[in-house]
TORFIZA-116121 format. One record per residue (C-alpha): chain; x, y, z; residue in one letter. Coordinates in steps of 0.25 Angstrom, whole numbers. Each point is the difference from the previous one (the first is absolute). Layout:
% TORFIZA-116121
kette,xx,yy,zz,rest
A,X,Y,Z,A
...
//
This chain:
% TORFIZA-116121
kette,xx,yy,zz,rest
A,166,-185,14,M
A,-16,7,0,T
A,-6,-5,13,D
A,-15,-3,-7,F
A,-5,-1,-15,F
A,-15,3,1,I
A,-8,-9,-10,S
A,-13,4,-5,Y
A,-12,2,-10,T
A,-3,12,-5,G
A,-14,0,8,V
A,8,0,13,D
A,9,12,-3,K
A,-4,8,11,K
A,2,-11,10,W
A,15,-3,-7,A
A,3,15,3,E
A,-5,1,13,W
A,8,-13,5,I
A,11,4,-7,A
A,-1,15,7,Y
A,-1,-5,14,I
A,12,-10,-3,L
A,7,11,-4,E
A,-3,9,13,E
A,6,-10,9,E
A,12,-1,-8,G
A,-1,-11,-10,F
A,3,0,-14,S
A,-10,-3,-11,T
A,-2,-2,-15,I
A,-14,2,-5,V
A,-3,2,-15,Q
A,-9,13,1,V
A,11,6,6,W
A,14,-5,-6,D
A,-4,-7,-14,F
A,1,14,-9,R
A,-6,3,-14,P
A,8,-6,-11,G
A,6,-13,9,S
A,-2,-13,-2,N
A,-10,-6,9,F
A,3,-15,-1,V
A,15,4,3,L
A,-3,9,11,E
A,-8,-10,7,M
A,10,-12,-2,Q
A,11,11,6,E
A,-9,5,10,A
A,-5,-14,7,S
A,15,-5,-2,S
A,7,13,7,A
A,-11,0,11,A
A,2,-9,13,E
A,-14,-3,2,R
A,-13,1,-8,T
A,-12,5,4,I
A,-13,-5,-7,M
A,-12,9,1,V
A,-11,-10,2,L
A,-13,1,-7,S
A,-10,-8,-11,P
A,6,8,-10,D
A,15,-4,4,Y
A,-4,-15,0,L
A,-5,2,-15,K
A,13,6,-4,S
A,10,-7,-8,G
A,10,11,1,M
A,-1,0,16,A
A,1,-14,1,A
A,14,0,-7,A
A,4,11,9,E
A,-2,-7,13,W
A,5,-12,-7,A
A,14,5,-1,S
A,1,3,14,A
A,-7,-13,4,F
A,11,-8,-9,A
A,11,6,9,R
A,-7,-4,13,D
A,-10,-13,-2,P
A,1,-3,15,Q
A,-4,14,5,G
A,13,0,9,L
A,5,15,-5,D
A,-16,3,-1,R
A,4,7,-14,R
A,-15,0,-4,V
A,-9,8,8,V
A,-16,0,-3,P
A,-7,11,5,I
A,-16,-1,-1,M
A,-7,13,-4,V
A,-12,-7,-5,R
A,-7,-13,4,S
A,5,-12,-10,C
A,3,-14,2,K
A,14,-3,-5,P
A,3,-13,-6,E
A,12,-9,-2,G
A,13,3,5,L
A,-4,12,6,L
A,-9,-6,10,T
A,11,-5,7,A
A,6,15,1,I
A,-4,8,14,V
A,-8,12,-5,Q
A,-1,14,6,I
A,-15,3,1,R
A,-5,15,-1,I
A,-14,-3,-5,V
A,-10,11,6,D
A,11,5,9,M
A,0,14,4,D
A,13,7,-4,E
A,8,1,12,G
A,-4,-15,3,S
A,5,-5,-14,A
A,13,9,0,R
A,3,-8,14,Q
A,-4,-13,-5,A
A,9,1,-13,I
A,12,6,10,L
A,-1,-12,8,D
A,-2,-10,-10,G
A,13,3,-8,I
A,8,0,13,D
A,8,-13,-1,I
A,2,-1,15,K
A,-9,-9,8,R
A,-13,6,4,A
A,0,-3,14,K
A,-7,10,8,P
A,6,11,8,S
A,-9,-5,13,N
A,-4,-14,6,R
A,-13,-7,-6,P
A,-10,-2,10,S
A,0,-14,6,F
A,-11,-8,-9,P
A,-3,-10,11,G
A,-6,12,10,A
A,-15,0,2,P
A,0,15,-1,L
A,-13,1,-10,A
A,-12,-7,-2,L
A,-3,-7,-13,E
A,-8,10,-9,H
A,-13,-4,-3,K
A,-9,7,-12,D
A,-10,9,5,F
A,-14,-7,-4,P
A,-9,12,-1,G
A,0,12,-9,A
A,16,6,-4,Q
A,2,14,2,T
A,13,8,0,T
A,7,5,10,R
A,4,14,0,T
A,12,-1,9,R
A,8,-13,7,P
A,-5,-3,14,I
A,12,3,5,R
A,0,13,-3,S
A,-10,2,12,L
A,12,-3,10,L
A,8,12,3,P
A,14,-3,-3,G
A,-1,-12,-9,L
A,-1,6,-13,D
A,11,-4,-9,A
A,11,11,-1,K
A,5,6,-14,I
A,16,-1,1,S
A,8,11,-5,D
A,5,-12,-11,V
A,-14,-1,-4,D
A,-1,15,-1,R
A,13,1,-9,R
A,-5,-11,-9,R
A,-13,7,-2,F
A,7,12,-4,V
A,10,-6,-8,K
A,-12,-7,-9,G
A,-7,12,0,A
A,11,7,-6,F
A,3,-11,-11,A
A,-16,1,-3,A
A,2,15,-3,I
A,12,-1,-8,R
A,-7,-13,-8,G
A,-13,10,-2,T
A,8,12,-5,F
A,7,-10,-10,Q
A,-12,-7,-5,D
A,-9,14,0,N
A,11,8,-8,L
A,2,-13,-10,K
A,-15,-1,-3,Q
A,-1,15,-2,A
A,12,0,-11,A
A,-7,-12,-7,T
A,-13,7,0,E
A,5,14,-4,N
A,13,3,-9,G
A,3,12,6,R
A,2,-4,13,I
A,14,-5,4,E
A,6,-2,14,F
A,13,-2,8,D
A,2,-9,13,I
A,13,1,6,T
A,2,-9,13,D
A,11,7,9,A
A,-1,-11,10,T
A,-8,-12,2,A
A,-9,9,9,T
A,2,14,-8,D
A,-5,3,-12,F
A,-4,12,-10,R
A,-11,0,-12,V
A,-2,11,-10,E
A,-11,0,-10,L
A,1,7,-14,F
A,-10,5,-10,L
A,5,3,-14,D
A,14,-1,6,G
A,-2,11,9,T
A,1,-4,16,S
A,-15,1,6,K
A,1,-7,13,S
A,12,-4,11,Q
A,1,-6,13,C
A,8,-8,8,R
A,-4,-12,10,I
A,9,-5,11,W
A,-1,-9,12,L
A,6,6,14,G
A,2,14,2,G
A,-5,12,9,M
A,-10,-9,9,M
A,8,-13,1,G
A,5,-11,-8,D
A,-14,-7,-3,N
A,-5,12,-7,N
A,-4,2,-15,I
A,3,14,-4,C
A,-5,7,-12,F
A,6,13,-7,A
A,-6,7,-11,E
A,6,7,-12,G
A,17,1,3,R
A,0,4,15,M
A,14,-3,5,T
A,5,-6,13,G
A,-10,-7,8,D
A,-11,10,-1,A
A,-14,-7,-5,C
A,-15,2,0,N
A,-4,-12,5,E
A,4,-11,10,I
A,-8,-13,2,L
A,3,-5,13,V
A,-3,-15,6,P
A,-11,0,11,S
A,3,0,13,S
A,-12,-9,3,T
A,-3,-15,-2,G
A,-1,2,-14,E
A,9,-1,-12,L
A,-5,13,-7,V
A,6,13,-5,L
A,-3,14,5,S
A,2,12,-9,A
A,5,10,9,T
A,-1,12,-11,L
A,-13,-3,-6,S
A,-10,13,0,M
A,-12,-8,-5,G
A,0,9,-14,F
A,1,-11,-11,S
A,-12,-9,-3,E
A,9,-12,3,I
A,2,5,14,E
A,-15,2,1,K
A,-2,-14,-3,G
A,10,-7,9,L
A,3,0,15,D
A,13,7,0,M
A,3,-4,14,K
A,-1,-15,-5,R
A,6,-3,-13,L
A,4,-14,-5,S
A,12,-1,-10,Q
A,-9,0,-12,E
A,-8,13,5,Q
A,14,7,4,A
A,4,-4,-14,A
A,-12,6,-7,D
A,0,12,8,Y
A,16,4,-3,L
A,-4,-2,-15,W
A,-11,10,1,E
A,9,9,5,R
A,9,-2,-10,F
A,-9,2,-11,T
A,-8,11,6,A
A,7,11,-7,R
A,-3,-7,-14,L
A,-15,2,2,R
//
Protein backbone atom coordinates (compact mmCIF):
# COMPACT_ATOMS: atom_id res chain seq x y z
CA UNK A 1 0.00 0.00 0.00
CA UNK A 2 1.30 3.48 -0.88
CA UNK A 3 2.15 5.64 2.15
CA UNK A 4 0.83 8.99 0.91
CA UNK A 5 -1.47 10.31 -1.81
CA UNK A 6 -0.76 14.03 -2.40
CA UNK A 7 -3.98 15.95 -3.06
CA UNK A 8 -3.52 19.45 -4.53
CA UNK A 9 -4.75 21.95 -7.09
CA UNK A 10 -2.81 23.01 -10.18
CA UNK A 11 -1.75 26.32 -8.63
CA UNK A 12 0.15 24.42 -5.92
CA UNK A 13 1.79 21.82 -8.19
CA UNK A 14 5.31 22.87 -7.20
CA UNK A 15 4.43 22.51 -3.52
CA UNK A 16 3.00 19.03 -4.17
CA UNK A 17 6.15 17.95 -6.03
CA UNK A 18 8.43 19.32 -3.31
CA UNK A 19 6.46 17.58 -0.56
CA UNK A 20 6.42 14.29 -2.47
CA UNK A 21 10.15 14.52 -3.12
CA UNK A 22 11.21 15.13 0.47
CA UNK A 23 8.96 12.28 1.64
CA UNK A 24 10.50 9.87 -0.87
CA UNK A 25 13.96 11.02 0.23
CA UNK A 26 12.99 9.70 3.67
CA UNK A 27 11.89 6.33 2.26
CA UNK A 28 8.12 6.91 2.03
CA UNK A 29 6.16 6.04 -1.11
CA UNK A 30 3.87 8.65 -2.67
CA UNK A 31 1.33 9.09 -5.45
CA UNK A 32 1.22 12.55 -7.00
CA UNK A 33 -0.73 13.44 -10.13
CA UNK A 34 2.07 15.22 -12.02
CA UNK A 35 4.38 12.18 -11.71
CA UNK A 36 1.99 9.22 -11.74
CA UNK A 37 -1.00 10.08 -13.95
CA UNK A 38 0.32 9.58 -17.44
CA UNK A 39 -1.21 10.88 -20.71
CA UNK A 40 -4.13 8.75 -21.91
CA UNK A 41 -5.24 7.61 -18.45
CA UNK A 42 -8.67 8.36 -16.99
CA UNK A 43 -8.12 11.19 -14.51
CA UNK A 44 -11.18 10.45 -12.35
CA UNK A 45 -10.45 6.72 -12.12
CA UNK A 46 -6.79 7.41 -11.35
CA UNK A 47 -7.79 9.74 -8.51
CA UNK A 48 -10.22 7.21 -7.07
CA UNK A 49 -7.66 4.41 -7.21
CA UNK A 50 -4.88 6.59 -5.77
CA UNK A 51 -6.93 7.79 -2.81
CA UNK A 52 -8.03 4.21 -2.08
CA UNK A 53 -4.56 2.71 -2.45
CA UNK A 54 -2.81 5.19 -0.17
CA UNK A 55 -2.55 4.71 3.57
CA UNK A 56 -2.84 8.46 4.16
CA UNK A 57 -3.84 11.52 2.13
CA UNK A 58 -1.89 14.79 2.29
CA UNK A 59 -3.88 17.92 1.50
CA UNK A 60 -1.78 20.79 0.12
CA UNK A 61 -3.87 23.49 1.77
CA UNK A 62 -4.26 26.91 0.17
CA UNK A 63 -7.11 29.29 -0.69
CA UNK A 64 -7.36 27.64 -4.14
CA UNK A 65 -7.54 24.17 -2.63
CA UNK A 66 -10.47 25.12 -0.41
CA UNK A 67 -12.38 26.37 -3.48
CA UNK A 68 -11.79 23.19 -5.48
CA UNK A 69 -14.68 20.73 -5.66
CA UNK A 70 -12.42 17.99 -7.05
CA UNK A 71 -9.95 18.39 -4.18
CA UNK A 72 -12.80 18.13 -1.66
CA UNK A 73 -13.80 14.77 -3.13
CA UNK A 74 -10.21 13.52 -2.79
CA UNK A 75 -9.78 14.24 0.92
CA UNK A 76 -13.39 13.32 1.73
CA UNK A 77 -12.66 9.74 0.64
CA UNK A 78 -9.84 9.45 3.17
CA UNK A 79 -11.86 11.24 5.86
CA UNK A 80 -14.75 8.78 5.45
CA UNK A 81 -12.41 5.91 6.31
CA UNK A 82 -11.24 7.64 9.49
CA UNK A 83 -13.85 10.21 10.64
CA UNK A 84 -12.48 10.34 14.19
CA UNK A 85 -8.89 10.85 13.05
CA UNK A 86 -7.63 7.84 14.98
CA UNK A 87 -5.44 6.65 12.10
CA UNK A 88 -4.53 10.16 10.92
CA UNK A 89 -5.48 9.31 7.36
CA UNK A 90 -5.96 12.98 6.44
CA UNK A 91 -2.86 15.18 6.87
CA UNK A 92 -3.39 18.87 5.95
CA UNK A 93 -0.20 20.81 5.11
CA UNK A 94 -0.91 24.53 4.84
CA UNK A 95 1.42 26.13 2.29
CA UNK A 96 -0.47 29.42 1.85
CA UNK A 97 -2.59 31.20 4.44
CA UNK A 98 -6.24 30.20 4.36
CA UNK A 99 -9.14 29.48 6.73
CA UNK A 100 -10.46 25.91 6.53
CA UNK A 101 -14.11 25.54 7.44
CA UNK A 102 -16.53 22.77 8.30
CA UNK A 103 -15.00 19.34 8.97
CA UNK A 104 -11.50 20.59 8.21
CA UNK A 105 -11.42 22.86 11.27
CA UNK A 106 -11.22 19.79 13.51
CA UNK A 107 -8.15 18.31 11.79
CA UNK A 108 -4.76 19.39 13.16
CA UNK A 109 -2.66 20.99 10.41
CA UNK A 110 1.04 21.17 9.60
CA UNK A 111 1.66 24.85 8.87
CA UNK A 112 4.71 25.78 6.79
CA UNK A 113 3.51 29.20 5.63
CA UNK A 114 6.47 31.66 5.39
CA UNK A 115 9.00 29.08 6.66
CA UNK A 116 12.41 28.64 5.05
CA UNK A 117 13.04 25.33 3.29
CA UNK A 118 14.91 23.61 6.10
CA UNK A 119 12.30 24.52 8.71
CA UNK A 120 9.42 23.55 6.43
CA UNK A 121 10.98 20.18 5.67
CA UNK A 122 11.51 19.42 9.35
CA UNK A 123 7.98 20.54 10.25
CA UNK A 124 6.53 18.11 7.71
CA UNK A 125 8.69 15.19 8.80
CA UNK A 126 7.86 15.86 12.45
CA UNK A 127 4.17 16.29 11.63
CA UNK A 128 3.73 13.00 9.75
CA UNK A 129 5.40 11.04 12.55
CA UNK A 130 2.63 9.13 14.30
CA UNK A 131 4.61 8.88 17.53
CA UNK A 132 4.06 11.18 20.49
CA UNK A 133 5.75 14.56 20.11
CA UNK A 134 7.51 14.24 23.46
CA UNK A 135 10.68 16.38 23.50
CA UNK A 136 14.04 14.65 24.01
CA UNK A 137 15.02 17.18 26.72
CA UNK A 138 13.10 17.97 29.90
CA UNK A 139 11.08 21.21 29.54
CA UNK A 140 12.10 24.06 31.83
CA UNK A 141 10.17 24.38 35.09
CA UNK A 142 7.33 26.85 34.37
CA UNK A 143 7.15 28.06 37.97
CA UNK A 144 10.76 29.18 38.28
CA UNK A 145 11.12 33.00 38.40
CA UNK A 146 14.03 33.03 35.93
CA UNK A 147 12.99 35.97 33.78
CA UNK A 148 11.47 39.37 34.36
CA UNK A 149 8.18 40.15 32.64
CA UNK A 150 8.87 41.75 29.27
CA UNK A 151 7.64 45.30 28.76
CA UNK A 152 7.49 47.05 25.40
CA UNK A 153 10.05 49.82 25.08
CA UNK A 154 8.06 53.10 25.03
CA UNK A 155 10.61 55.00 22.95
CA UNK A 156 11.59 54.77 19.29
CA UNK A 157 12.11 51.22 18.08
CA UNK A 158 15.46 50.32 16.56
CA UNK A 159 16.62 47.14 14.88
CA UNK A 160 19.15 45.18 16.88
CA UNK A 161 21.88 43.83 14.64
CA UNK A 162 22.70 40.89 16.91
CA UNK A 163 21.36 39.33 20.11
CA UNK A 164 22.69 40.65 23.41
CA UNK A 165 24.01 37.27 24.45
CA UNK A 166 26.42 37.25 21.48
CA UNK A 167 28.47 39.82 23.44
CA UNK A 168 29.18 37.24 26.13
CA UNK A 169 31.87 34.70 25.18
CA UNK A 170 30.79 31.06 25.16
CA UNK A 171 27.05 31.72 25.21
CA UNK A 172 26.35 31.75 21.46
CA UNK A 173 24.03 29.04 20.21
CA UNK A 174 26.06 26.29 18.56
CA UNK A 175 25.19 24.76 15.20
CA UNK A 176 25.22 21.00 15.60
CA UNK A 177 26.28 18.34 13.10
CA UNK A 178 22.60 17.47 12.74
CA UNK A 179 21.80 21.09 11.84
CA UNK A 180 24.48 21.09 9.15
CA UNK A 181 23.33 17.75 7.78
CA UNK A 182 19.73 18.95 7.49
CA UNK A 183 20.87 22.19 5.88
CA UNK A 184 22.97 20.40 3.26
CA UNK A 185 20.14 17.96 2.46
CA UNK A 186 17.81 20.92 2.09
CA UNK A 187 20.33 22.58 -0.25
CA UNK A 188 20.59 19.41 -2.34
CA UNK A 189 16.79 19.28 -2.63
CA UNK A 190 16.75 22.95 -3.68
CA UNK A 191 19.36 22.26 -6.36
CA UNK A 192 17.47 19.23 -7.68
CA UNK A 193 14.22 21.22 -7.76
CA UNK A 194 15.84 24.22 -9.50
CA UNK A 195 17.30 22.04 -12.25
CA UNK A 196 14.00 20.25 -12.86
CA UNK A 197 11.89 23.43 -12.86
CA UNK A 198 14.30 25.36 -15.09
CA UNK A 199 14.61 22.52 -17.59
CA UNK A 200 10.85 22.07 -17.78
CA UNK A 201 10.38 25.78 -18.38
CA UNK A 202 13.11 25.85 -21.04
CA UNK A 203 11.57 22.87 -22.87
CA UNK A 204 8.14 24.49 -22.72
CA UNK A 205 9.40 27.80 -24.10
CA UNK A 206 11.61 26.27 -26.79
CA UNK A 207 10.52 23.14 -28.65
CA UNK A 208 14.10 22.48 -29.76
CA UNK A 209 15.12 21.68 -26.17
CA UNK A 210 14.76 18.29 -24.51
CA UNK A 211 16.28 17.02 -21.29
CA UNK A 212 16.80 13.97 -19.13
CA UNK A 213 17.15 13.80 -15.36
CA UNK A 214 18.21 10.43 -13.96
CA UNK A 215 18.26 9.77 -10.21
CA UNK A 216 20.89 7.17 -9.32
CA UNK A 217 19.85 7.44 -5.67
CA UNK A 218 17.93 9.95 -3.54
CA UNK A 219 21.17 11.94 -3.21
CA UNK A 220 22.77 11.47 -6.63
CA UNK A 221 21.41 12.57 -10.02
CA UNK A 222 22.57 13.23 -13.57
CA UNK A 223 21.23 15.84 -15.99
CA UNK A 224 21.59 16.06 -19.76
CA UNK A 225 20.27 18.80 -22.05
CA UNK A 226 19.66 18.24 -25.77
CA UNK A 227 19.26 20.85 -28.51
CA UNK A 228 17.71 19.55 -31.73
CA UNK A 229 18.39 16.04 -30.46
CA UNK A 230 22.10 16.66 -29.89
CA UNK A 231 23.57 16.49 -26.38
CA UNK A 232 24.84 19.94 -25.40
CA UNK A 233 25.44 19.82 -21.66
CA UNK A 234 25.72 17.14 -18.99
CA UNK A 235 26.46 17.12 -15.29
CA UNK A 236 26.28 14.97 -12.20
CA UNK A 237 25.39 16.31 -8.73
CA UNK A 238 25.62 14.24 -5.57
CA UNK A 239 25.73 14.48 -1.79
CA UNK A 240 28.91 13.36 -0.07
CA UNK A 241 32.25 12.58 -1.69
CA UNK A 242 35.84 13.68 -1.50
CA UNK A 243 35.73 16.03 1.46
CA UNK A 244 33.07 14.41 3.66
CA UNK A 245 29.45 13.32 3.84
CA UNK A 246 28.08 16.86 4.19
CA UNK A 247 29.34 18.16 0.85
CA UNK A 248 27.62 18.65 -2.49
CA UNK A 249 29.74 17.72 -5.51
CA UNK A 250 29.23 18.96 -9.08
CA UNK A 251 30.86 17.29 -12.10
CA UNK A 252 30.54 18.73 -15.61
CA UNK A 253 30.42 16.59 -18.74
CA UNK A 254 30.85 12.83 -18.51
CA UNK A 255 33.49 12.63 -15.82
CA UNK A 256 33.87 9.22 -14.21
CA UNK A 257 34.32 8.24 -10.59
CA UNK A 258 34.03 10.99 -8.00
CA UNK A 259 36.11 13.58 -9.88
CA UNK A 260 34.32 16.93 -9.85
CA UNK A 261 34.59 20.57 -10.85
CA UNK A 262 33.03 22.09 -7.73
CA UNK A 263 32.47 21.12 -4.11
CA UNK A 264 30.03 23.02 -1.90
CA UNK A 265 31.06 22.68 1.73
CA UNK A 266 29.03 23.77 4.78
CA UNK A 267 30.64 26.52 6.80
CA UNK A 268 32.40 25.54 10.02
CA UNK A 269 31.46 28.91 11.53
CA UNK A 270 28.23 29.83 13.29
CA UNK A 271 26.30 30.17 10.03
CA UNK A 272 24.33 27.69 7.94
CA UNK A 273 25.85 28.61 4.57
CA UNK A 274 27.82 26.85 1.84
CA UNK A 275 31.29 27.65 0.54
CA UNK A 276 32.22 27.03 -3.12
CA UNK A 277 35.72 25.64 -2.67
CA UNK A 278 36.73 25.61 -6.36
CA UNK A 279 35.22 28.94 -7.40
CA UNK A 280 37.62 31.12 -9.40
CA UNK A 281 35.45 34.24 -9.57
CA UNK A 282 35.37 34.38 -13.38
CA UNK A 283 31.64 34.12 -14.18
CA UNK A 284 29.13 36.90 -13.72
CA UNK A 285 27.17 35.00 -11.09
CA UNK A 286 30.37 34.45 -9.06
CA UNK A 287 31.14 38.16 -9.18
CA UNK A 288 27.71 38.96 -7.80
CA UNK A 289 27.78 36.51 -4.87
CA UNK A 290 29.83 35.88 -1.77
CA UNK A 291 31.03 32.42 -2.85
CA UNK A 292 32.04 31.58 0.72
CA UNK A 293 28.59 32.31 2.13
CA UNK A 294 25.99 30.84 -0.25
CA UNK A 295 22.39 30.24 0.78
CA UNK A 296 20.58 27.12 -0.45
CA UNK A 297 18.92 29.09 -3.28
CA UNK A 298 22.16 30.84 -4.29
CA UNK A 299 23.96 27.49 -4.43
CA UNK A 300 21.24 26.14 -6.73
CA UNK A 301 21.48 29.18 -9.04
CA UNK A 302 25.28 28.97 -9.11
CA UNK A 303 25.33 25.31 -10.22
CA UNK A 304 22.60 25.98 -12.79
CA UNK A 305 24.74 28.76 -14.27
CA UNK A 306 27.72 26.38 -14.40
CA UNK A 307 25.57 23.77 -16.17
CA UNK A 308 24.26 26.18 -18.82
CA UNK A 309 27.47 28.20 -19.35
CA UNK A 310 28.57 26.16 -22.36
CA UNK A 311 25.28 26.90 -24.14
CA UNK A 312 26.03 30.61 -24.37
